[in-house]
N, CA, C and O atoms as a GROMACS GRO file, in nm:
protein
  564
    1MET      N    1   0.082  -0.119   0.000
    1MET     CA    2   0.000   0.000   0.000
    1MET      C    3   0.086   0.125   0.000
    1MET      O    4   0.043   0.232  -0.042
    2GLU      N    5   0.209   0.108   0.049
    2GLU     CA    6   0.300   0.222   0.048
    2GLU      C    7   0.327   0.269  -0.094
    2GLU      O    8   0.336   0.389  -0.120
    3ALA      N    9   0.340   0.173  -0.187
    3ALA     CA   10   0.363   0.209  -0.328
    3ALA      C   11   0.245   0.287  -0.384
    3ALA      O   12   0.263   0.380  -0.463
    4ARG      N   13   0.124   0.250  -0.344
    4ARG     CA   14   0.006   0.325  -0.389
    4ARG      C   15   0.008   0.467  -0.337
    4ARG      O   16  -0.024   0.561  -0.409
    5ALA      N   17   0.047   0.482  -0.211
    5ALA     CA   18   0.055   0.616  -0.153
    5ALA      C   19   0.160   0.699  -0.226
    5ALA      O   20   0.141   0.818  -0.249
    6ASP      N   21   0.272   0.634  -0.262
    6ASP     CA   22   0.377   0.704  -0.335
    6ASP      C   23   0.330   0.747  -0.474
    6ASP      O   24   0.375   0.850  -0.525
    7ALA      N   25   0.241   0.670  -0.534
    7ALA     CA   26   0.192   0.699  -0.670
    7ALA      C   27   0.089   0.812  -0.672
    7ALA      O   28   0.061   0.870  -0.777
    8GLN      N   29   0.032   0.844  -0.557
    8GLN     CA   30  -0.069   0.949  -0.548
    8GLN      C   31  -0.002   1.084  -0.523
    8GLN      O   32   0.107   1.090  -0.466
    9PRO      N   33  -0.066   1.191  -0.563
    9PRO     CA   34  -0.012   1.323  -0.526
    9PRO      C   35  -0.009   1.334  -0.373
    9PRO      O   36  -0.104   1.296  -0.305
   10SER      N   37   0.100   1.387  -0.322
   10SER     CA   38   0.116   1.398  -0.177
   10SER      C   39   0.034   1.515  -0.122
   10SER      O   40   0.028   1.623  -0.182
   11SER      N   41  -0.027   1.491  -0.009
   11SER     CA   42  -0.100   1.598   0.059
   11SER      C   43  -0.007   1.676   0.151
   11SER      O   44  -0.045   1.779   0.207
   12GLY      N   45   0.116   1.625   0.166
   12GLY     CA   46   0.208   1.686   0.262
   12GLY      C   47   0.201   1.619   0.398
   12GLY      O   48   0.279   1.651   0.487
   13ASP      N   49   0.109   1.527   0.413
   13ASP     CA   50   0.092   1.453   0.539
   13ASP      C   51   0.104   1.304   0.505
   13ASP      O   52   0.007   1.241   0.461
   14ARG      N   53   0.222   1.249   0.528
   14ARG     CA   54   0.247   1.109   0.490
   14ARG      C   55   0.150   1.014   0.557
   14ARG      O   56   0.101   0.920   0.494
   15HIS      N   57   0.120   1.035   0.683
   15HIS     CA   58   0.026   0.948   0.754
   15HIS      C   59  -0.111   0.952   0.688
   15HIS      O   60  -0.171   0.848   0.663
   16ALA      N   61  -0.160   1.070   0.658
   16ALA     CA   62  -0.291   1.084   0.594
   16ALA      C   63  -0.290   1.017   0.457
   16ALA      O   64  -0.388   0.952   0.419
   17ASP      N   65  -0.181   1.032   0.384
   17ASP     CA   66  -0.172   0.970   0.251
   17ASP      C   67  -0.178   0.817   0.263
   17ASP      O   68  -0.250   0.752   0.187
   18LEU      N   69  -0.104   0.761   0.356
   18LEU     CA   70  -0.104   0.616   0.375
   18LEU      C   71  -0.241   0.566   0.420
   18LEU      O   72  -0.290   0.465   0.369
   19MET      N   73  -0.302   0.635   0.512
   19MET     CA   74  -0.430   0.590   0.564
   19MET      C   75  -0.542   0.608   0.461
   19MET      O   76  -0.639   0.533   0.464
   20ALA      N   77  -0.529   0.704   0.372
   20ALA     CA   78  -0.627   0.719   0.263
   20ALA      C   79  -0.620   0.597   0.170
   20ALA      O   80  -0.722   0.550   0.122
   21VAL      N   81  -0.499   0.547   0.146
   21VAL     CA   82  -0.484   0.427   0.064
   21VAL      C   83  -0.547   0.308   0.134
   21VAL      O   84  -0.615   0.227   0.071
   22VAL      N   85  -0.526   0.296   0.264
   22VAL     CA   86  -0.586   0.186   0.342
   22VAL      C   87  -0.738   0.196   0.336
   22VAL      O   88  -0.806   0.095   0.315
   23ALA      N   89  -0.791   0.314   0.353
   23ALA     CA   90  -0.937   0.333   0.350
   23ALA      C   91  -0.995   0.299   0.213
   23ALA      O   92  -1.106   0.248   0.203
   24ALA      N   93  -0.920   0.327   0.107
   24ALA     CA   94  -0.969   0.301  -0.029
   24ALA      C   95  -0.944   0.158  -0.075
   24ALA      O   96  -0.993   0.116  -0.180
   25ALA      N   97  -0.868   0.083   0.002
   25ALA     CA   98  -0.835  -0.055  -0.035
   25ALA      C   99  -0.960  -0.143  -0.030
   25ALA      O  100  -1.057  -0.112   0.040
   26SER      N  101  -0.954  -0.251  -0.103
   26SER     CA  102  -1.066  -0.347  -0.100
   26SER      C  103  -1.070  -0.416   0.036
   26SER      O  104  -0.969  -0.419   0.107
   27PRO      N  105  -1.184  -0.471   0.074
   27PRO     CA  106  -1.190  -0.545   0.201
   27PRO      C  107  -1.085  -0.657   0.208
   27PRO      O  108  -1.028  -0.681   0.314
   28GLU      N  109  -1.060  -0.724   0.097
   28GLU     CA  110  -0.960  -0.831   0.096
   28GLU      C  111  -0.820  -0.775   0.122
   28GLU      O  112  -0.741  -0.836   0.194
   29GLU      N  113  -0.790  -0.660   0.064
   29GLU     CA  114  -0.659  -0.597   0.086
   29GLU      C  115  -0.646  -0.550   0.231
   29GLU      O  116  -0.539  -0.563   0.291
   30GLN      N  117  -0.753  -0.496   0.287
   30GLN     CA  118  -0.749  -0.455   0.427
   30GLN      C  119  -0.726  -0.575   0.518
   30GLN      O  120  -0.647  -0.567   0.612
   31LEU      N  121  -0.793  -0.686   0.490
   31LEU     CA  122  -0.772  -0.807   0.571
   31LEU      C  123  -0.629  -0.857   0.557
   31LEU      O  124  -0.570  -0.902   0.655
   32ALA      N  125  -0.572  -0.850   0.437
   32ALA     CA  126  -0.434  -0.893   0.418
   32ALA      C  127  -0.339  -0.807   0.500
   32ALA      O  128  -0.244  -0.858   0.559
   33LEU      N  129  -0.365  -0.676   0.505
   33LEU     CA  130  -0.284  -0.586   0.587
   33LEU      C  131  -0.294  -0.624   0.734
   33LEU      O  132  -0.192  -0.633   0.803
   34ILE      N  133  -0.414  -0.647   0.781
   34ILE     CA  134  -0.434  -0.685   0.921
   34ILE      C  135  -0.364  -0.817   0.950
   34ILE      O  136  -0.296  -0.830   1.052
   35ARG      N  137  -0.382  -0.914   0.863
   35ARG     CA  138  -0.324  -1.047   0.886
   35ARG      C  139  -0.172  -1.048   0.877
   35ARG      O  140  -0.109  -1.144   0.922
   36ALA      N  141  -0.113  -0.944   0.822
   36ALA     CA  142   0.033  -0.936   0.815
   36ALA      C  143   0.095  -0.902   0.951
   36ALA      O  144   0.216  -0.913   0.967
   37HIS      N  145   0.013  -0.863   1.046
   37HIS     CA  146   0.064  -0.828   1.179
   37HIS      C  147   0.078  -0.952   1.266
   37HIS      O  148  -0.005  -1.043   1.259
   38PRO      N  149   0.183  -0.955   1.348
   38PRO     CA  150   0.203  -1.071   1.436
   38PRO      C  151   0.110  -1.067   1.557
   38PRO      O  152   0.064  -0.961   1.598
   39GLU      N  153   0.084  -1.186   1.612
   39GLU     CA  154   0.009  -1.191   1.738
   39GLU      C  155   0.097  -1.134   1.849
   39GLU      O  156   0.220  -1.147   1.846
   40LEU      N  157   0.034  -1.072   1.945
   40LEU     CA  158   0.108  -1.019   2.059
   40LEU      C  159   0.154  -1.134   2.148
   40LEU      O  160   0.076  -1.223   2.181
   41ALA      N  161   0.282  -1.131   2.184
   41ALA     CA  162   0.341  -1.235   2.270
   41ALA      C  163   0.320  -1.373   2.210
   41ALA      O  164   0.307  -1.472   2.282
   42GLY      N  165   0.318  -1.379   2.078
   42GLY     CA  166   0.293  -1.505   2.008
   42GLY      C  167   0.422  -1.572   1.965
   42GLY      O  168   0.530  -1.539   2.014
   43LYS      N  169   0.409  -1.666   1.874
   43LYS     CA  170   0.520  -1.748   1.827
   43LYS      C  171   0.636  -1.663   1.775
   43LYS      O  172   0.752  -1.692   1.803
   44ALA      N  173   0.605  -1.559   1.699
   44ALA     CA  174   0.710  -1.475   1.642
   44ALA      C  175   0.792  -1.406   1.750
   44ALA      O  176   0.912  -1.382   1.732
   45ALA      N  177   0.730  -1.373   1.862
   45ALA     CA  178   0.803  -1.313   1.973
   45ALA      C  179   0.896  -1.414   2.039
   45ALA      O  180   1.006  -1.381   2.082
   46ILE      N  181   0.850  -1.537   2.046
   46ILE     CA  182   0.929  -1.642   2.110
   46ILE      C  183   1.047  -1.682   2.024
   46ILE      O  184   1.159  -1.698   2.074
   47ASP      N  185   1.024  -1.700   1.894
   47ASP     CA  186   1.133  -1.746   1.806
   47ASP      C  187   1.214  -1.630   1.748
   47ASP      O  188   1.300  -1.651   1.662
   48HIS      N  189   1.188  -1.508   1.794
   48HIS     CA  190   1.264  -1.388   1.757
   48HIS      C  191   1.255  -1.356   1.608
   48HIS      O  192   1.352  -1.306   1.549
   49SER      N  193   1.140  -1.386   1.546
   49SER     CA  194   1.123  -1.353   1.404
   49SER      C  195   1.042  -1.225   1.384
   49SER      O  196   1.006  -1.192   1.270
   50LEU      N  197   1.014  -1.152   1.491
   50LEU     CA  198   0.948  -1.022   1.477
   50LEU      C  199   1.042  -0.924   1.410
   50LEU      O  200   1.164  -0.936   1.420
   51THR      N  201   0.985  -0.826   1.341
   51THR     CA  202   1.070  -0.718   1.291
   51THR      C  203   1.128  -0.645   1.410
   51THR      O  204   1.077  -0.655   1.522
   52GLU      N  205   1.235  -0.571   1.387
   52GLU     CA  206   1.297  -0.495   1.496
   52GLU      C  207   1.197  -0.399   1.560
   52GLU      O  208   1.192  -0.385   1.682
   53ALA      N  209   1.117  -0.332   1.476
   53ALA     CA  210   1.019  -0.236   1.528
   53ALA      C  211   0.914  -0.307   1.613
   53ALA      O  212   0.879  -0.260   1.721
   54SER      N  213   0.861  -0.420   1.565
   54SER     CA  214   0.760  -0.493   1.641
   54SER      C  215   0.815  -0.545   1.773
   54SER      O  216   0.749  -0.537   1.877
   55ALA      N  217   0.938  -0.598   1.769
   55ALA     CA  218   1.000  -0.649   1.892
   55ALA      C  219   1.017  -0.536   1.994
   55ALA      O  220   0.988  -0.554   2.112
   56ALA      N  221   1.063  -0.420   1.948
   56ALA     CA  222   1.081  -0.306   2.039
   56ALA      C  223   0.947  -0.258   2.094
   56ALA      O  224   0.937  -0.224   2.212
   57GLU      N  225   0.845  -0.255   2.009
   57GLU     CA  226   0.714  -0.210   2.056
   57GLU      C  227   0.656  -0.308   2.158
   57GLU      O  228   0.603  -0.265   2.261
   58GLN      N  229   0.665  -0.438   2.131
   58GLN     CA  230   0.613  -0.535   2.227
   58GLN      C  231   0.692  -0.527   2.358
   58GLN      O  232   0.634  -0.540   2.466
   59ALA      N  233   0.823  -0.507   2.350
   59ALA     CA  234   0.904  -0.494   2.471
   59ALA      C  235   0.865  -0.369   2.550
   59ALA      O  236   0.867  -0.370   2.673
   60SER      N  237   0.828  -0.261   2.479
   60SER     CA  238   0.791  -0.138   2.548
   60SER      C  239   0.668  -0.156   2.637
   60SER      O  240   0.650  -0.083   2.735
   61ALA      N  241   0.585  -0.254   2.603
   61ALA     CA  242   0.466  -0.283   2.684
   61ALA      C  243   0.489  -0.398   2.782
   61ALA      O  244   0.397  -0.442   2.851
   62GLY      N  245   0.613  -0.448   2.788
   62GLY     CA  246   0.645  -0.556   2.881
   62GLY      C  247   0.610  -0.694   2.830
   62GLY      O  248   0.611  -0.790   2.908
   63LEU      N  249   0.581  -0.706   2.702
   63LEU     CA  250   0.539  -0.837   2.650
   63LEU      C  251   0.656  -0.933   2.632
   63LEU      O  252   0.635  -1.051   2.604
   64ASP      N  253   0.777  -0.884   2.650
   64ASP     CA  254   0.894  -0.971   2.644
   64ASP      C  255   0.932  -1.022   2.783
   64ASP      O  256   1.031  -1.094   2.798
   65ARG      N  257   0.853  -0.984   2.883
   65ARG     CA  258   0.882  -1.023   3.021
   65ARG      C  259   0.757  -1.077   3.090
   65ARG      O  260   0.724  -1.036   3.202
   66LEU      N  261   0.688  -1.169   3.024
   66LEU     CA  262   0.564  -1.223   3.078
   66LEU      C  263   0.591  -1.340   3.171
   66LEU      O  264   0.681  -1.421   3.147
   67SER      N  265   0.512  -1.348   3.277
   67SER     CA  266   0.516  -1.468   3.361
   67SER      C  267   0.451  -1.582   3.283
   67SER      O  268   0.387  -1.558   3.180
   68ASP      N  269   0.466  -1.703   3.332
   68ASP     CA  270   0.401  -1.817   3.266
   68ASP      C  271   0.250  -1.798   3.260
   68ASP      O  272   0.186  -1.829   3.159
   69ALA      N  273   0.193  -1.747   3.368
   69ALA     CA  274   0.047  -1.725   3.373
   69ALA      C  275   0.005  -1.617   3.273
   69ALA      O  276  -0.097  -1.632   3.205
   70GLU      N  277   0.082  -1.509   3.264
   70GLU     CA  278   0.050  -1.403   3.168
   70GLU      C  279   0.063  -1.454   3.025
   70GLU      O  280  -0.022  -1.426   2.940
   71PHE      N  281   0.168  -1.530   2.999
   71PHE     CA  282   0.186  -1.586   2.865
   71PHE      C  283   0.067  -1.676   2.829
   71PHE      O  284   0.016  -1.669   2.718
   72ALA      N  285   0.025  -1.759   2.922
   72ALA     CA  286  -0.088  -1.848   2.898
   72ALA      C  287  -0.214  -1.768   2.869
   72ALA      O  288  -0.294  -1.804   2.783
   73ARG      N  289  -0.234  -1.659   2.941
   73ARG     CA  290  -0.352  -1.573   2.921
   73ARG      C  291  -0.347  -1.509   2.782
   73ARG      O  292  -0.448  -1.507   2.711
   74PHE      N  293  -0.231  -1.456   2.743
   74PHE     CA  294  -0.218  -1.398   2.609
   74PHE      C  295  -0.246  -1.504   2.503
   74PHE      O  296  -0.318  -1.478   2.407
   75HIS      N  297  -0.189  -1.622   2.521
   75HIS     CA  298  -0.208  -1.730   2.424
   75HIS      C  299  -0.357  -1.765   2.411
   75HIS      O  300  -0.407  -1.781   2.300
   76ALA      N  301  -0.426  -1.777   2.523
   76ALA     CA  302  -0.569  -1.812   2.521
   76ALA      C  303  -0.652  -1.701   2.455
   76ALA      O  304  -0.741  -1.730   2.375
   77LEU      N  305  -0.622  -1.576   2.488
   77LEU     CA  306  -0.698  -1.465   2.428
   77LEU      C  307  -0.666  -1.450   2.280
   77LEU      O  308  -0.757  -1.423   2.200
   78ASN      N  309  -0.540  -1.467   2.241
   78ASN     CA  310  -0.505  -1.462   2.098
   78ASN      C  311  -0.584  -1.569   2.022
   78ASN      O  312  -0.639  -1.542   1.916
   79ALA      N  313  -0.589  -1.690   2.077
   79ALA     CA  314  -0.660  -1.800   2.011
   79ALA      C  315  -0.810  -1.771   2.002
   79ALA      O  316  -0.871  -1.793   1.898
   80ALA      N  317  -0.868  -1.722   2.111
   80ALA     CA  318  -1.012  -1.690   2.111
   80ALA      C  319  -1.042  -1.579   2.010
   80ALA      O  320  -1.142  -1.585   1.939
   81TYR      N  321  -0.956  -1.479   2.006
   81TYR     CA  322  -0.976  -1.366   1.915
   81TYR      C  323  -0.967  -1.413   1.770
   81TYR      O  324  -1.052  -1.380   1.688
   82ARG      N  325  -0.862  -1.490   1.739
   82ARG     CA  326  -0.844  -1.539   1.602
   82ARG      C  327  -0.960  -1.630   1.562
   82ARG      O  328  -1.006  -1.626   1.448
   83GLU      N  329  -1.007  -1.713   1.655
   83GLU     CA  330  -1.121  -1.802   1.626
   83GLU      C  331  -1.247  -1.720   1.597
   83GLU      O  332  -1.322  -1.752   1.505
   84ARG      N  333  -1.269  -1.616   1.675
   84ARG     CA  334  -1.392  -1.536   1.660
   84ARG      C  335  -1.389  -1.448   1.535
   84ARG      O  336  -1.489  -1.437   1.465
   85PHE      N  337  -1.273  -1.385   1.507
   85PHE     CA  338  -1.268  -1.284   1.402
   85PHE      C  339  -1.186  -1.324   1.279
   85PHE      O  340  -1.201  -1.262   1.173
   86GLY      N  341  -1.101  -1.425   1.290
   86GLY     CA  342  -1.020  -1.468   1.176
   86GLY      C  343  -0.903  -1.376   1.146
   86GLY      O  344  -0.845  -1.383   1.038
   87ILE      N  345  -0.868  -1.291   1.242
   87ILE     CA  346  -0.756  -1.197   1.228
   87ILE      C  347  -0.683  -1.190   1.361
   87ILE      O  348  -0.739  -1.225   1.465
   88PRO      N  349  -0.557  -1.145   1.358
   88PRO     CA  350  -0.487  -1.127   1.486
   88PRO      C  351  -0.539  -1.003   1.559
   88PRO      O  352  -0.584  -0.907   1.496
   89PHE      N  353  -0.532  -1.005   1.690
   89PHE     CA  354  -0.566  -0.888   1.771
   89PHE      C  355  -0.458  -0.783   1.748
   89PHE      O  356  -0.338  -0.811   1.759
   90ILE      N  357  -0.501  -0.662   1.715
   90ILE     CA  358  -0.405  -0.553   1.692
   90ILE      C  359  -0.439  -0.437   1.784
   90ILE      O  360  -0.554  -0.394   1.795
   91ILE      N  361  -0.334  -0.389   1.851
   91ILE     CA  362  -0.346  -0.270   1.934
   91ILE      C  363  -0.212  -0.198   1.929
   91ILE      O  364  -0.108  -0.263   1.917
   92CYS      N  365  -0.213  -0.070   1.937
   92CYS     CA  366  -0.089   0.007   1.940
   92CYS      C  367  -0.030  -0.008   2.080
   92CYS      O  368  -0.066   0.065   2.172
   93VAL      N  369   0.061  -0.104   2.095
   93VAL     CA  370   0.112  -0.139   2.228
   93VAL      C  371   0.191  -0.026   2.292
   93VAL      O  372   0.204  -0.020   2.414
   94ARG      N  373   0.243   0.064   2.211
   94ARG     CA  374   0.320   0.175   2.268
   94ARG      C  375   0.231   0.274   2.344
   94ARG      O  376   0.282   0.359   2.417
   95LEU      N  377   0.101   0.262   2.327
   95LEU     CA  378   0.009   0.354   2.395
   95LEU      C  379  -0.058   0.290   2.517
   95LEU      O  380  -0.151   0.346   2.574
   96THR      N  381  -0.009   0.172   2.558
   96THR     CA  382  -0.069   0.103   2.672
   96THR      C  383   0.036   0.014   2.738
   96THR      O  384   0.155   0.025   2.708
   97ASP      N  385  -0.008  -0.072   2.826
   97ASP     CA  386   0.081  -0.169   2.890
   97ASP      C  387   0.015  -0.306   2.885
   97ASP      O  388  -0.095  -0.320   2.831
   98LYS      N  389   0.081  -0.407   2.940
   98LYS     CA  390   0.026  -0.542   2.925
   98LYS      C  391  -0.109  -0.558   2.992
   98LYS      O  392  -0.194  -0.631   2.941
   99ALA      N  393  -0.132  -0.492   3.104
   99ALA     CA  394  -0.265  -0.500   3.168
   99ALA      C  395  -0.370  -0.436   3.079
   99ALA      O  396  -0.481  -0.489   3.066
  100GLY      N  397  -0.338  -0.323   3.018
  100GLY     CA  398  -0.431  -0.257   2.927
  100GLY      C  399  -0.457  -0.338   2.802
  100GLY      O  400  -0.569  -0.340   2.750
  101ILE      N  401  -0.354  -0.406   2.754
  101ILE     CA  402  -0.370  -0.491   2.635
  101ILE      C  403  -0.463  -0.607   2.667
  101ILE      O  404  -0.555  -0.637   2.591
  102LEU      N  405  -0.437  -0.674   2.780
  102LEU     CA  406  -0.523  -0.786   2.819
  102LEU      C  407  -0.668  -0.742   2.837
  102LEU      O  408  -0.760  -0.811   2.794
  103ALA      N  409  -0.687  -0.627   2.900
  103ALA     CA  410  -0.824  -0.576   2.920
  103ALA      C  411  -0.890  -0.548   2.786
  103ALA      O  412  -1.008  -0.580   2.766
  104ALA      N  413  -0.815  -0.488   2.694
  104ALA     CA  414  -0.871  -0.458   2.561
  104ALA      C  415  -0.904  -0.586   2.486
  104ALA      O  416  -1.006  -0.594   2.418
  105MET      N  417  -0.818  -0.687   2.498
  105MET     CA  418  -0.846  -0.814   2.430
  105MET      C  419  -0.977  -0.874   2.481
  105MET      O  420  -1.061  -0.918   2.403
  106GLU      N  421  -0.993  -0.874   2.612
  106GLU     CA  422  -1.116  -0.930   2.672
  106GLU      C  423  -1.238  -0.850   2.629
  106GLU      O  424  -1.340  -0.908   2.591
  107GLN      N  425  -1.228  -0.719   2.635
  107GLN     CA  426  -1.341  -0.631   2.600
  107GLN      C  427  -1.376  -0.642   2.452
  107GLN      O  428  -1.494  -0.650   2.417
  108ARG      N  429  -1.276  -0.642   2.366
  108ARG     CA  430  -1.303  -0.641   2.222
  108ARG      C  431  -1.356  -0.774   2.171
  108ARG      O  432  -1.412  -0.779   2.061
  109LEU      N  433  -1.339  -0.882   2.246
  109LEU     CA  434  -1.398  -1.010   2.206
  109LEU      C  435  -1.550  -1.002   2.196
  109LEU      O  436  -1.613  -1.084   2.129
  110ALA      N  437  -1.610  -0.903   2.262
  110ALA     CA  438  -1.756  -0.886   2.258
  110ALA      C  439  -1.803  -0.812   2.133
  110ALA      O  440  -1.923  -0.809   2.105
  111ASN      N  441  -1.711  -0.752   2.058
  111ASN     CA  442  -1.748  -0.676   1.939
  111ASN      C  443  -1.790  -0.768   1.825
  111ASN      O  444  -1.770  -0.889   1.830
  112ASP      N  445  -1.850  -0.708   1.722
  112ASP     CA  446  -1.877  -0.786   1.601
  112ASP      C  447  -1.757  -0.772   1.508
  112ASP      O  448  -1.670  -0.688   1.530
  113ARG      N  449  -1.752  -0.856   1.405
  113ARG     CA  450  -1.635  -0.863   1.318
  113ARG      C  451  -1.609  -0.730   1.247
  113ARG      O  452  -1.494  -0.687   1.239
  114ASP      N  453  -1.712  -0.666   1.196
  114ASP     CA  454  -1.692  -0.538   1.126
  114ASP      C  455  -1.631  -0.433   1.219
  114ASP      O  456  -1.543  -0.357   1.178
  115ALA      N  457  -1.678  -0.430   1.342
  115ALA     CA  458  -1.623  -0.334   1.439
  115ALA      C  459  -1.476  -0.365   1.466
  115ALA      O  460  -1.395  -0.273   1.480
  116GLU      N  461  -1.442  -0.492   1.472
  116GLU     CA  462  -1.303  -0.529   1.499
  116GLU      C  463  -1.212  -0.501   1.380
  116GLU      O  464  -1.096  -0.463   1.399
  117ILE      N  465  -1.262  -0.520   1.261
  117ILE     CA  466  -1.181  -0.485   1.144
  117ILE      C  467  -1.155  -0.335   1.143
  117ILE      O  468  -1.042  -0.291   1.119
  118ALA      N  469  -1.257  -0.256   1.169
  118ALA     CA  470  -1.240  -0.110   1.176
  118ALA      C  471  -1.143  -0.072   1.289
  118ALA      O  472  -1.059   0.016   1.270
  119GLN      N  473  -1.155  -0.138   1.404
  119GLN     CA  474  -1.066  -0.108   1.516
  119GLN      C  475  -0.922  -0.146   1.482
  119GLN      O  476  -0.829  -0.072   1.513
  120ALA      N  477  -0.904  -0.262   1.418
  120ALA     CA  478  -0.769  -0.305   1.379
  120ALA      C  479  -0.706  -0.202   1.284
  120ALA      O  480  -0.588  -0.169   1.299
  121LEU      N  481  -0.781  -0.154   1.188
  121LEU     CA  482  -0.729  -0.054   1.094
  121LEU      C  483  -0.696   0.078   1.166
  121LEU      O  484  -0.598   0.144   1.133
  122SER      N  485  -0.778   0.114   1.262
  122SER     CA  486  -0.750   0.233   1.342
  122SER      C  487  -0.621   0.216   1.423
  122SER      O  488  -0.540   0.308   1.431
  123GLU      N  489  -0.603   0.099   1.481
  123GLU     CA  490  -0.482   0.070   1.559
  123GLU      C  491  -0.359   0.070   1.468
  123GLU      O  492  -0.253   0.119   1.508
  124ILE      N  493  -0.372   0.016   1.346
  124ILE     CA  494  -0.262   0.020   1.250
  124ILE      C  495  -0.228   0.166   1.220
  124ILE      O  496  -0.110   0.201   1.208
  125GLY      N  497  -0.329   0.250   1.207
  125GLY     CA  498  -0.305   0.393   1.186
  125GLY      C  499  -0.224   0.455   1.298
  125GLY      O  500  -0.134   0.535   1.273
  126ALA      N  501  -0.254   0.418   1.423
  126ALA     CA  502  -0.178   0.470   1.537
  126ALA      C  503  -0.033   0.419   1.533
  126ALA      O  504   0.060   0.494   1.562
  127ILE      N  505  -0.016   0.292   1.498
  127ILE     CA  506   0.119   0.235   1.487
  127ILE      C  507   0.198   0.310   1.379
  127ILE      O  508   0.313   0.348   1.401
  128VAL      N  509   0.135   0.330   1.264
  128VAL     CA  510   0.201   0.400   1.153
  128VAL      C  511   0.240   0.541   1.194
  128VAL      O  512   0.350   0.586   1.165
  129ARG      N  513   0.149   0.610   1.262
  129ARG     CA  514   0.179   0.748   1.305
  129ARG      C  515   0.305   0.752   1.393
  129ARG      O  516   0.392   0.836   1.373
  130LEU      N  517   0.314   0.661   1.489
  130LEU     CA  518   0.429   0.658   1.578
  130LEU      C  519   0.557   0.617   1.504
  130LEU      O  520   0.664   0.673   1.530
  131ARG      N  521   0.546   0.523   1.414
  131ARG     CA  522   0.666   0.480   1.339
  131ARG      C  523   0.714   0.592   1.246
  131ARG      O  524   0.835   0.612   1.231
  132LEU      N  525   0.622   0.663   1.184
  132LEU     CA  526   0.662   0.776   1.100
  132LEU      C  527   0.732   0.884   1.184
  132LEU      O  528   0.831   0.942   1.140
  133ALA      N  529   0.680   0.911   1.303
  133ALA     CA  530   0.743   1.009   1.391
  133ALA      C  531   0.883   0.963   1.430
  133ALA      O  532   0.975   1.044   1.438
  134ASP      N  533   0.899   0.833   1.455
  134ASP     CA  534   1.031   0.779   1.487
  134ASP      C  535   1.126   0.800   1.370
  134ASP      O  536   1.242   0.838   1.389
  135MET      N  537   1.078   0.775   1.249
  135MET     CA  538   1.162   0.792   1.130
  135MET      C  539   1.205   0.938   1.114
  135MET      O  540   1.318   0.967   1.076
  136GLU      N  541   1.112   1.029   1.142
  136GLU     CA  542   1.144   1.172   1.129
  136GLU      C  543   1.253   1.212   1.230
  136GLU      O  544   1.337   1.297   1.201
  137ARG      N  545   1.249   1.150   1.347
  137ARG     CA  546   1.349   1.178   1.451
  137ARG      C  547   1.474   1.095   1.432
  137ARG      O  548   1.575   1.120   1.499
  138GLY      N  549   1.469   0.996   1.343
  138GLY     CA  550   1.583   0.906   1.326
  138GLY      C  551   1.598   0.812   1.443
  138GLY      O  552   1.708   0.768   1.476
  139ALA      N  553   1.484   0.781   1.508
  139ALA     CA  554   1.487   0.697   1.629
  139ALA      C  555   1.416   0.565   1.603
  139ALA      O  556   1.339   0.552   1.509
  140ASN      N  557   1.444   0.469   1.689
  140ASN     CA  558   1.371   0.344   1.692
  140ASN      C  559   1.262   0.355   1.796
  140ASN      O  560   1.274   0.434   1.889
  141PRO      N  561   1.152   0.275   1.783
  141PRO     CA  562   1.043   0.282   1.881
  141PRO      C  563   1.091   0.252   2.021
  141PRO      O  564   1.012   0.254   2.115
   0.00000   0.00000   0.00000
């Protein structure tokens, strides 16, 4: 989708340009974007295959330092969420902590699928905004 944003005339706001492409994408493309995100405290975190940015973001919320009980809770909620919605749970972890993430996972399980797809895209927007700000500062998350 970044290539599509690059092909469009720039508004001067990179975040807005990227999110306009996401909003204009087909439902299948939006689902592919959502599904490209790793589960929180999931397999990719354990086997260290997360991108550097994702690993740093998950660490910022303490997801790299979970107790066995917390890990089991994340695993159960990730599985329930994926079973219910067919997508990974997405939240901008840099704006919360592990207790807030767990609470959001539990609360959002009550939503309908359309609401969760919209929420996931909104959370991706928050992630993109923070990553763009990091790039402007030349910093890592």
